[in-house]
Phi, psi and omega in degrees: 000129181283140173254108184270123179266123179303135180281138179286162173294124183303139177240136181301145174300335177287337184263341179209132184299331181262010178070012177092010179219133180200154174261013186293135176214081345270331184245355176237157183292140172279107188293327178295314179297319179299314181295321177298320179297316181294321176299315180294316181298306182290332176295319183280317187272336183238355179072024180272128182282335180206164178248152176290160176293136183224135174284125179275141175295161175300135180291150180222138182303132177089346180258083192243017163245156178202170177220149162253121180263131186245145176297147173091349177255104189269169173303313182298322178295317178298312183295323177298316179294322181292322181296339176286347183248330181198162183294145179229127173254139177225140185296334182221153175269358177294154179295115185293333178290333182274334185252004182246130174244135184232156181287340176232146179209142176276000180300329181264004179140158181293153176208163178242153181210143178257148173224163172295143183273083183217139175296315178267147182297165192303119176297335178298338184251016177298142177063025176246122178285169177297321178294322178295320178296320178298318180295326180278352181073031180263108178289134184243166179298148176265166177298313178302322179292318181295320178295316179294323178297320176298315181297317178295314185295322178292319176301320184283322192234351189061026178235180183234159177267161174053056179273350179244331182225200185230141171271121173277118182272073189289349177275003181229158176220142169292157180301338177270359177103349179286167186246132178285150170220154188225141175205171171251112182210147180062028178075023179207157172281131184240129176242115183226186184222154177213169179295145176295349178262354183284136178224148181201146180302330182266357179257109190223136174281150170265114180298143183243138175249113183238000000 
């Protein structure tokens, strides 16, 4: 049986850092609310009546968004569904599931992960390259997670993430070694790549708690 969570009135990213939606109670995620949200999300967008049991990571203050990643839902499947709703630009026409390697994958089973509840990627990671984040031991969001987070946030709010900057998907690599990044710019979702040594104040990884 699906548990449908009423959607909040959308709030501009300019008016609230989390876009008006968070699982915070008050500074850590409410795990019951989060699980109900995932059941509603996957029930509506994928037609799943229930979710498999998943071990939730330890809650951490300030990390009040999350995802459950499921086997069988690929990057390409997500992007195809998204293109039916809004424009999507991608740096390559190659199959992203075939050329992307990530530090976490649902191929071996479902998993959950927490992120900071913010429309814009973590200011704490501004001007940090993927190589720099690796040296600091900061685990970052993967490309499949960032795409799924976009799909969830649009389903929830009819808005988009990263409207001012870019999320560096430091948990993933292109087959050639470059790092994907994602943003909403020019009226479309954009998926591109950069050097693992590239850093910029507006290019920020979303730290992941797994």
